[in-house]
C-alpha positions in Angstrom: -20.8 -3.6 -17.4 -19.9 -3.4 -13.7 -21.4 -0.4 -12.0 -19.4 1.5 -9.3 -20.6 1.3 -5.8 -19.5 3.4 -2.7 -16.9 0.8 -1.9 -16.6 -1.3 -5.0 -15.2 1.0 -7.7 -14.1 -0.2 -11.0 -10.7 0.8 -12.3 -10.3 1.6 -15.9 -6.8 0.0 -15.8 -6.1 -3.5 -17.0 -3.3 -5.6 -18.0 -2.7 -3.6 -21.3 -1.4 -0.7 -18.9 1.3 -3.0 -17.4 4.8 -2.7 -18.9 6.3 -5.9 -20.1 9.7 -6.8 -18.7 12.3 -6.4 -21.5 14.8 -9.2 -21.6 18.2 -7.8 -23.1 19.4 -9.8 -26.2 22.1 -12.1 -25.0 21.4 -11.7 -21.3 19.2 -14.6 -20.8 21.6 -16.4 -18.5 22.0 -13.3 -16.4 18.2 -12.9 -16.1 17.7 -16.4 -15.2 20.4 -16.2 -12.4 18.7 -12.9 -11.2 15.3 -14.5 -11.1 16.5 -17.6 -9.3 18.5 -15.7 -6.6 15.7 -13.3 -6.0 12.9 -16.0 -5.8 15.1 -18.1 -3.5 15.9 -15.3 -1.0 12.1 -14.2 -1.1 11.0 -17.7 -0.4 13.5 -18.1 2.6 12.4 -14.7 3.9 8.7 -15.6 3.5 9.5 -18.7 5.6 10.5 -16.4 8.4 7.2 -14.7 8.6 6.1 -16.4 11.9 8.9 -14.5 13.7 6.9 -11.4 13.0 4.1 -12.5 15.3 6.4 -12.8 18.3 5.6 -9.8 20.7 9.2 -8.4 21.2 10.4 -4.9 22.1 10.9 -2.8 19.0 8.7 -5.0 17.0 7.8 -2.1 14.6 11.5 -1.7 13.8 11.6 -5.5 13.0 8.7 -5.2 10.7 10.3 -2.2 8.9 13.5 -4.2 8.4 11.6 -7.2 7.2 9.6 -5.3 4.6 12.7 -3.6 3.3 14.5 -6.9 3.0 11.5 -8.4 1.1 11.5 -5.4 -1.3 15.3 -6.0 -2.0 14.6 -9.7 -2.6 12.0 -8.7 -5.2 14.4 -6.3 -6.9 12.7 -3.2 -5.5 14.6 -0.2 -4.0 12.9 2.2 -1.8 13.5 5.9 -1.3 11.7 8.0 1.4 11.4 11.8 1.2 9.2 14.6 2.6 8.3 15.5 6.1 9.5 13.6 9.2 7.7 10.5 10.3 6.0 11.5 13.5 6.0 9.0 16.3 2.2 9.3 17.0 -0.2 6.5 18.1 -3.5 5.9 16.5 -2.8 7.2 13.0 -4.8 6.4 9.8 -2.3 6.1 6.9 -3.6 6.4 3.4 -2.1 6.3 -0.2 -2.9 5.4 -3.7 -3.1 1.8 -4.5 -1.0 0.2 -7.3 0.1 -3.3 -6.2 0.4 -5.8 -3.4 4.0 -4.5 -3.3 2.4 -1.4 -1.6 2.0 -3.4 1.6 5.8 -3.9 1.9 6.6 -0.3 0.7 4.4 1.3 3.3 5.3 -1.4 6.0 9.0 -0.4 5.6 8.1 3.2 6.5 4.9 3.1 8.7 4.1 -0.4 9.7 0.5 -0.9 10.9 -2.7 -3.0 10.5 -3.6 -3.0 6.8 -7.2 -2.9 5.5 -7.4 -5.3 2.6 -9.8 -7.3 0.6 -10.7 -10.5 2.2 -9.4 -12.6 -0.7 -5.8 -11.7 0.2 -6.1 -13.7 3.3 -6.4 -16.9 1.1 -3.4 -16.1 -1.1 -0.5 -18.6 -1.0 2.3 -17.1 1.0 1.2 -13.7 1.2 -2.1 -14.8 2.9 0.0 -16.2 5.9 1.7 -12.9 6.0 -1.6 -11.1 6.0 -2.9 -13.2 8.9 0.1 -12.8 10.9 0.1 -9.0 10.5 -3.6 -9.0 11.5 -4.9 -7.6 8.3 -8.4 -6.2 8.7 -10.3 -8.0 5.9 -13.1 -6.3 4.0 -15.8 -7.8 1.9 -15.8 -5.2 -0.9 -19.0 -6.4 -2.4 -21.0 -6.4 0.8 -21.8 -2.8 1.8 -23.8 -4.1 4.8 -20.6 -5.0 6.5 -18.9 -1.6 5.8 -20.1 0.2 9.0 -18.7 -2.7 11.1 -15.3 -2.3 9.4 -15.3 1.5 9.9 -16.3 0.9 13.6 -13.4 -1.7 14.0 -10.9 0.7 12.5 -12.1 3.5 14.7 -11.6 1.3 17.8 -8.1 0.5 16.6 -7.2 4.1 16.1 -8.6 4.9 19.7 -6.4 2.1 21.1 -3.4 3.8 19.7 -2.8 1.4 16.7 -1.6 2.6 13.2 -4.1 1.4 10.5 -3.2 1.6 6.8 -6.1 1.8 4.2 -6.2 2.4 0.4 -9.2 4.7 -0.1 -9.3 4.2 -3.9 -10.9 0.7 -3.1 -9.0 -1.1 -5.9 -5.7 -1.1 -7.7 -4.7 1.2 -10.5 -1.7 1.2 -12.8 0.0 4.1 -11.1 -0.1 6.4 -14.3 -3.9 6.7 -13.9 -5.6 6.7 -10.5 -9.1 6.7 -8.9 -10.9 8.9 -6.5 -10.6 8.6 -2.8 -13.7 7.2 -1.4 -14.8 8.9 2.0 -15.9 5.7 3.9 -12.5 4.7 5.5 -12.0 8.4 6.7 -15.2 8.2 8.8 -13.1 6.0 11.2 -10.6 8.8 11.7 -13.4 11.4 12.2 -15.2 9.1 14.6 -12.0 8.4 16.6 -10.7 12.0 16.5 -7.3 10.7 15.1 -5.1 12.3 12.4 -4.5 10.9 8.9 -1.0 10.5 7.4 -1.1 10.7 3.5 1.7 9.2 1.6 2.6 9.6 -2.1 3.6 6.2 -3.6 5.1 5.8 -7.1 7.0 3.2 -8.9 9.9 3.9 -11.3 12.4 2.1 -13.5 16.1 2.2 -12.9 16.3 5.2 -15.4 13.9 7.2 -13.1 10.9 7.2 -15.4 7.5 6.2 -14.1 6.9 2.4 -14.4 3.9 0.1 -14.4 5.8 -3.1 -13.9 4.8 -3.4 -10.2 1.1 -2.8 -11.1 -1.4 -5.4 -10.1 -4.5 -4.8 -12.1 -7.3 -6.4 -14.1 -7.0 -10.0 -14.9 -3.3 -10.1 -13.8 -2.3 -13.0 -11.7 -0.1 -12.9 -8.5 2.4 -15.4 -10.1 2.6 -13.3 -13.2 3.0 -10.1 -11.2 5.8 -11.6 -9.0 7.7 -13.0 -12.1 7.5 -9.6 -13.9 8.8 -7.8 -10.9 11.8 -10.2 -10.2 12.7 -10.3 -13.8 13.1 -6.6 -14.1 16.7 -5.3 -13.5 15.5 -2.8 -10.9 12.3 -1.2 -9.8 12.3 1.9 -7.5 9.5 2.8 -5.3 9.3 6.4 -4.0 7.4 7.1 -0.8 6.8 10.8 0.0 5.6 11.6 3.5 3.0 14.4 3.3 1.8 16.8 5.9 -0.3 15.2 8.7 -4.0 16.0 8.4 -6.4 16.5 11.3 -9.7 14.7 10.9 -12.2 17.6 11.4 -15.9 16.7 11.2 -16.5 16.1 7.5 -15.2 12.9 6.0 -15.6 14.1 2.5 -13.5 17.1 3.2 -10.8 15.0 4.9 -10.8 12.6 1.9 -10.5 15.5 -0.5 -7.6 17.0 1.5 -5.7 13.7 1.7 -6.3 13.0 -2.0 -4.9 16.3 -3.0 -1.9 15.7 -0.8 -1.3 12.3 -2.4 -1.6 13.5 -5.8 0.8 16.4 -5.1 -1.9 19.1 -5.6 -1.8 21.7 -2.9 -5.0 23.5 -4.0 -7.1 21.7 -1.4 -4.5 21.4 1.4 -4.9 23.1 4.7 -8.1 25.0 5.6 -6.7 25.0 9.0 -6.4 21.2 9.3 -3.0 20.4 8.1 0.0 19.8 10.5 2.9 21.1 8.6 6.0 19.1 9.2 
């Protein structure tokens, strides 16, 4: 049995948590066309990834539009609610972690440098996107490198860059979730920069919570993509919570942000929240 470590938590979710895409009787041709069209447009959009590396004015707007287009190609619609998105520099963005799709969902709202497992850089297609978006890789099994990653993130925050991290340390199905680990929050404390929590949830076209987008356990990237583009429609809801000031205690900061992301106001505030 794998033992949890401060940065290598073990999710209890596996592929048994993931909803199977139901193919309506007599609709195989429609589904086949849907998959073909979505896959074609997603591939064409992926081939345009190098354009994101060009330093042009309004680059963040280009990234937002690109991520939204990619979501549409995958059959995902996004809705954004909550407080206004503050135009601040040097913000640490945190949310729960369900899938690789989270990158596009958050990128369409608050594009930034993502902290992701180092294996992602080697993924076909998405690995190129990760390198061009200058993902900050982390060796989840090597805790000796964690202080260097935290220091690097703090430096990026001080330089006015937006950094996106998933403090659960691994993916969960979206119906269950893990605890926010405090390590990444030390970067915000060291840099004296605020944290923007986001609630992220996936739903079917009927509005009910869905695990189709989940990427957990022994799931493969190919199977995950196929499941997503086969579904008639998936909706990702992003709720912008109150901005949190860092304070001096990373554990308190992690607890406040986790409460915000889970929709539990019992730990919010304590004089640190910036209410929108």
